[in-house]
Structures are given as C-alpha cells and as structure tokens.
FIDREN-883350 format. One record per residue (C-alpha): residue number from 1; residue in one letter; chain; x, y, z. Coordinates in pm, 1 decimal. Layout:
N
R    nr   rest   kette          u          v          w
R   NUM      a       A          X          Y          Z
...
END
This chain:
233
R    nr   rest   kette          u          v          w
R     1      m       A     9592.8    10147.2    14441.5
R     2      k       A     9702.3    10410.5    14693.9
R     3      r       A     9438.3    10543.1    14932.0
R     4      y       A     9396.6    10897.2    15062.2
R     5      g       A     9222.0    10773.4    15376.3
R     6      q       A     8941.9    11032.0    15348.8
R     7      f       A     8564.2    10999.9    15330.0
R     8      c       A     8551.1    11300.7    15093.8
R     9      p       A     8401.8    11190.7    14756.8
R    10      v       A     8664.0    11394.7    14571.6
R    11      a       A     8936.0    11193.8    14741.6
R    12      q       A     8760.5    10864.2    14681.1
R    13      a       A     8697.1    10936.6    14312.4
R    14      s       A     9057.4    11053.2    14272.4
R    15      e       A     9182.0    10720.4    14406.2
R    16      l       A     9032.5    10563.7    14093.8
R    17      f       A     9064.2    10830.7    13828.9
R    18      c       A     9401.7    10984.3    13917.0
R    19      e       A     9592.6    10658.2    13924.8
R    20      r       A     9862.9    10680.7    13657.7
R    21      w       A     9748.9    10567.2    13309.1
R    22      t       A     9381.7    10536.4    13409.0
R    23      p       A     9259.2    10853.0    13228.6
R    24      l       A     9433.2    10734.4    12909.1
R    25      i       A     9271.7    10391.2    12932.8
R    26      i       A     8930.7    10555.2    12977.2
R    27      r       A     9012.5    10789.1    12686.1
R    28      d       A     9082.7    10498.2    12452.3
R    29      l       A     8784.3    10293.5    12567.0
R    30      s       A     8561.7    10595.3    12502.7
R    31      w       A     8711.2    10625.1    12151.7
R    32      g       A     8622.8    10267.2    12063.4
R    33      a       A     8925.0    10058.9    12161.8
R    34      s       A     8810.9     9734.1    12317.8
R    35      r       A     9079.9     9470.3    12274.8
R    36      f       A     9386.0     9443.1    12496.8
R    37      s       A     9616.8     9492.5    12196.8
R    38      e       A     9431.7     9811.1    12100.9
R    39      l       A     9458.4     9950.1    12452.4
R    40      q       A     9831.5     9870.6    12453.0
R    41      r       A     9881.0    10085.4    12143.9
R    42      g       A     9729.2    10383.7    12322.7
R    43      v       A     9968.1    10351.9    12620.1
R    44      p       A    10290.2    10221.9    12461.4
R    45      l       A    10506.4    10303.5    12766.6
R    46      m       A    10281.2    10101.4    12999.3
R    47      s       A    10394.0     9742.1    13050.0
R    48      p       A    10145.5     9468.6    12949.6
R    49      s       A    10148.0     9332.8    13305.5
R    50      l       A    10060.3     9672.3    13452.4
R    51      l       A     9787.3     9725.8    13192.0
R    52      s       A     9639.1     9387.1    13277.2
R    53      k       A     9650.1     9470.4    13648.6
R    54      r       A     9487.5     9810.6    13593.7
R    55      l       A     9208.4     9663.0    13382.4
R    56      k       A     9134.0     9412.6    13658.0
R    57      q       A     9126.3     9695.2    13914.4
R    58      l       A     8887.7     9900.8    13703.0
R    59      e       A     8666.4     9597.9    13648.3
R    60      a       A     8658.7     9528.6    14022.8
R    61      e       A     8555.1     9890.3    14086.1
R    62      g       A     8274.8     9870.6    13828.3
R    63      i       A     8435.6    10116.8    13583.3
R    64      l       A     8458.8     9867.2    13298.5
R    65      e       A     8336.3     9519.8    13217.4
R    66      r       A     8486.4     9230.7    13026.7
R    67      r       A     8297.3     9050.4    12755.3
R    68      r       A     8392.8     8741.0    12562.1
R    69      a       A     8501.7     8837.4    12210.4
R    70      i       A     8272.5     8728.1    11928.7
R    71      r       A     8556.1     8525.8    11779.9
R    72      g       A     8828.9     8335.9    11957.7
R    73      r       A     8896.2     8308.0    12327.8
R    74      a       A     8997.5     8669.4    12390.8
R    75      w       A     8812.0     8925.8    12600.0
R    76      t       A     8699.9     9274.7    12509.2
R    77      y       A     8669.9     9567.6    12749.7
R    78      h       A     8386.3     9819.7    12769.7
R    79      l       A     8299.3    10113.0    12994.2
R    80      t       A     8007.3    10064.9    13228.6
R    81      a       A     7760.0    10340.4    13310.4
R    82      a       A     7993.3    10443.8    13593.1
R    83      g       A     8287.7    10449.2    13354.5
R    84      q       A     8095.1    10655.3    13099.3
R    85      e       A     8050.4    10925.8    13361.8
R    86      f       A     8429.5    10968.4    13362.3
R    87      v       A     8431.6    11048.2    12987.0
R    88      p       A     8330.4    11419.2    13021.6
R    89      i       A     8611.5    11455.6    13277.1
R    90      v       A     8860.7    11312.3    13025.3
R    91      e       A     8727.0    11551.1    12760.3
R    92      a       A     8757.8    11845.0    13000.1
R    93      l       A     9118.1    11745.1    13069.5
R    94      g       A     9181.6    11751.2    12695.6
R    95      v       A     9037.4    12101.2    12663.0
R    96      w       A     9242.7    12224.4    12958.7
R    97      g       A     9551.4    12063.1    12808.8
R    98      q       A     9494.3    12241.1    12477.1
R    99      h       A     9446.8    12572.0    12659.8
R   100      w       A     9742.0    12556.1    12896.5
R   101      t       A     9997.5    12286.5    12804.3
R   102      r       A    10057.6    12371.8    12439.3
R   103      r       A    10428.9    12415.6    12374.8
R   104      e       A    10696.5    12282.8    12144.6
R   105      l       A    10702.5    11903.0    12150.7
R   106      a       A    10978.2    11741.9    12354.9
R   107      d       A    11176.2    11470.1    12176.6
R   108      g       A    11008.6    11196.1    12379.9
R   109      e       A    10664.4    11320.0    12273.0
R   110      v       A    10729.7    11280.9    11898.3
R   111      d       A    10584.8    10930.1    11899.1
R   112      l       A    10540.3    10756.3    11564.3
R   113      g       A    10344.1    10460.7    11700.6
R   114      l       A    10095.4    10683.0    11881.0
R   115      l       A    10048.1    10898.3    11569.5
R   116      i       A     9971.3    10597.1    11348.6
R   117      w       A     9734.1    10461.6    11615.2
R   118      a       A     9558.6    10799.2    11631.7
R   119      l       A     9521.4    10818.0    11253.0
R   120      e       A     9402.0    10459.7    11219.0
R   121      r       A     9139.0    10523.6    11483.8
R   122      s       A     9017.8    10861.6    11362.6
R   123      v       A     9042.3    10897.2    10983.4
R   124      n       A     8721.8    10885.5    10782.7
R   125      p       A     8753.8    10624.9    10504.0
R   126      a       A     8427.4    10745.8    10347.1
R   127      a       A     8564.2    11096.5    10285.2
R   128      f       A     8669.9    11021.1     9927.7
R   129      g       A     8341.0    10867.6     9813.9
R   130      a       A     8270.8    10530.4     9655.7
R   131      g       A     8541.6    10297.2     9533.7
R   132      r       A     8890.1    10231.8     9661.9
R   133      t       A     9122.4    10519.4     9750.9
R   134      v       A     9478.9    10457.5     9865.4
R   135      v       A     9647.2    10725.1    10074.6
R   136      e       A    10020.3    10700.6    10128.0
R   137      i       A    10176.6    10900.4    10410.5
R   138      d       A    10548.4    10954.7    10357.4
R   139      l       A    10713.5    11061.6    10682.6
R   140      v       A    11012.1    11221.2    10517.5
R   141      d       A    11232.9    11244.0    10827.8
R   142      q       A    11191.7    10881.1    10936.4
R   143      p       A    11418.7    10583.8    10859.4
R   144      k       A    11331.7    10375.7    10555.4
R   145      a       A    11162.0    10095.7    10751.4
R   146      k       A    10923.1    10340.0    10922.7
R   147      r       A    10881.1    10605.3    10657.3
R   148      r       A    10591.5    10490.8    10437.5
R   149      w       A    10238.9    10399.2    10551.6
R   150      w       A     9942.2    10308.4    10332.6
R   151      f       A     9576.0    10361.9    10422.5
R   152      v       A     9341.5    10169.1    10193.6
R   153      c       A     8989.4    10316.8    10206.5
R   154      e       A     8716.9    10105.2    10048.8
R   155      n       A     8347.3    10049.0    10119.7
R   156      d       A     8363.3    10287.5    10417.4
R   157      e       A     8630.0    10067.6    10575.2
R   158      l       A     8997.1    10131.3    10645.2
R   159      d       A     9291.0     9896.0    10612.0
R   160      l       A     9627.9    10018.2    10741.1
R   161      c       A     9921.7     9858.7    10558.3
R   162      v       A    10281.6     9867.2    10678.1
R   163      d       A    10393.4     9714.0    10347.0
R   164      d       A    10302.6     9833.0     9998.9
R   165      p       A     9957.4     9680.3     9931.6
R   166      g       A    10024.8     9673.7     9558.1
R   167      f       A     9756.2     9924.6     9461.1
R   168      e       A     9816.8    10251.0     9280.6
R   169      v       A     9852.2    10539.2     9526.0
R   170      d       A     9576.2    10794.9     9473.2
R   171      l       A     9688.6    11056.3     9725.8
R   172      l       A    10042.5    11103.7     9854.0
R   173      v       A    10103.7    11310.1    10167.8
R   174      a       A    10468.0    11398.0    10238.8
R   175      v       A    10541.2    11553.1    10577.4
R   176      s       A    10776.0    11525.0    10873.6
R   177      l       A    10661.7    11331.0    11177.8
R   178      r       A    10675.2    11639.5    11398.9
R   179      d       A    10468.2    11848.2    11156.4
R   180      i       A    10192.5    11589.6    11107.9
R   181      i       A    10165.2    11562.4    11487.2
R   182      h       A    10130.8    11941.9    11500.5
R   183      v       A     9848.6    11919.0    11242.7
R   184      v       A     9670.7    11640.8    11433.6
R   185      r       A     9701.6    11833.1    11762.5
R   186      g       A     9573.1    12153.0    11602.3
R   187      d       A     9893.7    12352.9    11652.5
R   188      l       A     9934.5    12388.6    11277.2
R   189      s       A     9636.8    12420.7    11045.7
R   190      l       A     9629.5    12191.8    10744.3
R   191      a       A     9594.3    12493.8    10513.2
R   192      r       A     9900.2    12664.4    10662.1
R   193      a       A    10101.9    12341.5    10652.4
R   194      i       A    10026.7    12310.6    10279.7
R   195      d       A    10080.5    12680.5    10202.1
R   196      t       A    10421.7    12682.3    10371.5
R   197      g       A    10533.0    12355.4    10212.7
R   198      r       A    10559.9    12173.6    10542.3
R   199      l       A    10302.3    11926.2    10415.3
R   200      r       A    10292.1    11838.5    10045.2
R   201      v       A     9994.5    11667.8     9884.5
R   202      h       A    10004.3    11500.6     9543.0
R   203      g       A     9694.2    11369.8     9370.6
R   204      p       A     9375.9    11479.5     9191.7
R   205      a       A     9223.1    11806.6     9309.9
R   206      r       A     8907.6    11626.1     9426.8
R   207      l       A     9107.3    11408.7     9663.4
R   208      r       A     9328.4    11694.4     9782.1
R   209      r       A     9016.0    11890.6     9875.5
R   210      a       A     8885.8    11592.1    10072.1
R   211      l       A     9204.6    11547.6    10275.2
R   212      r       A     9078.6    11747.8    10571.3
R   213      r       A     8756.4    11543.8    10583.9
R   214      w       A     8966.1    11228.8    10566.1
R   215      l       A     9192.6    11335.1    10853.5
R   216      n       A     8874.6    11393.4    11056.7
R   217      l       A     9060.1    11590.8    11323.3
R   218      s       A     8942.1    11572.1    11683.2
R   219      p       A     8729.6    11862.4    11811.1
R   220      l       A     9018.9    11926.4    12050.4
R   221      a       A     9228.0    12037.1    11751.4
R   222      a       A     9006.1    12347.3    11725.0
R   223      v       A     9068.9    12446.1    12088.8
R   224      r       A     9312.6    12737.9    12092.2
R   225      s       A     9601.8    12778.5    12330.0
R   226      r       A     9583.3    13037.7    12607.1
R   227      r       A     9955.3    13029.8    12683.7
R   228      v       A    10148.5    13346.5    12608.7
R   229      e       A    10435.8    13174.6    12430.1
R   230      a       A    10387.9    13016.7    12088.6
R   231      t       A    10425.0    12643.3    12030.1
R   232      g       A    10672.8    12695.8    11749.8
R   233      a       A    10438.3    12527.2    11502.2
END
C-alpha cells in the first residue's frame, strides 16, 4: 500500500479506500458477496493472488473480518463497522458515475461475466409468485456456448443454469449483450427497449408484466446523466 506521508485524515483514508480495486471489493461485500469465489466474479480482471493480498490488507486495517464458513474449511469475508462506513462513499461514487461518466460503452466494458454476476446477485426470484418460473435469456449476438442462460425461480430462490435445466421455459428474453447492459445500467429503459424491438419478451402477459420486478434494477439505474452528449442507448 502506497503512503502519502501526511497526517491529514483525507490522505490517510485515501491510502485505504483509493487503492485500486478496493472500492469494488467494498461494493460487492456491501451487496452480499462473502466468499472468495464470489468476490472474484465482481473483479474478473484482478488476479486471485492480488485479491487475496488485498483482502488480507483490508482485514489488517480493520475494514473487513474473516469468518469460518458454516460448511467446509473455507473462509467468508464481511465488512466491519469501519468498513460499513465506506459504503455510503461507494454509493456516492456510483451516483457521480451515473451523472458524469455515462457514455457509449467501450468494447472492453461489454463484459458478459460481469453482467451474469450482476443479474444473479440482483434479480428477484419472488417476482413471478408461487411455483417454479424459468426465465431464459438469449444473448442473440453471443457465440453459441455463451448465448443462452437459464434462471430457475422457485420458492423465492434462484438457480442460475449454464446448461438447459430440462424445464419448460416460461419467459424468454432475447436481447444483445450491449443492450441488456444498457438496460441494467439505466441508459435504456425496459419499456423503450421492448417498444423499439431491442429487447423481445415471449411468454404469458402476467410474466411479461412482472419482468421489471424480476430484473429488480439498482436504484442507480434511475439516476440520470448530466453529460451533454447522449450515451447512444
């Protein structure tokens, strides 16, 4: 960890918080990720060795704590009271980012793994009511091996399947990867995506109406851009 060599509390807090990847780790911990594998999915470009080192640093500084997992020999990670006080700062960064960094996505930002991780973490499996509902997302611009994803919603629980689970699909959502990211970010409203044909939904009307509740978009998606130029969405 690089030091500023100042007694100023802003400098000392920045030594912890502004270290690369740290705000994203705090973001994911605040959203419920606790296992090492879950944290890896939120920072896919961060090497496992660097993630392990950063977690140890944050533990040593009292920002997070390790706990023995209920099952197995693994550890889970949790924000301490000190770490929780960073969460409003992360949220404020998100609001500022929505206000001032909205633009057309660069190719390196169209990240399939991060999208699936975001959906798995945020969708509301109870949105369709009792019983089992299977949602298939068909990413129409992706190669065959990465095109189809199944979300099995049952008993208020979610099971993400990378292979066909063998159940009848109740709701099919066909969309490009770039456009579904625009919907999740809030650049493109779900209603406009459907009206313009950029997102197509097939299934009973009751389930189509519940799609927005199921997506359970982040409050950040409602934050409007303050940049002059449009995002292109």
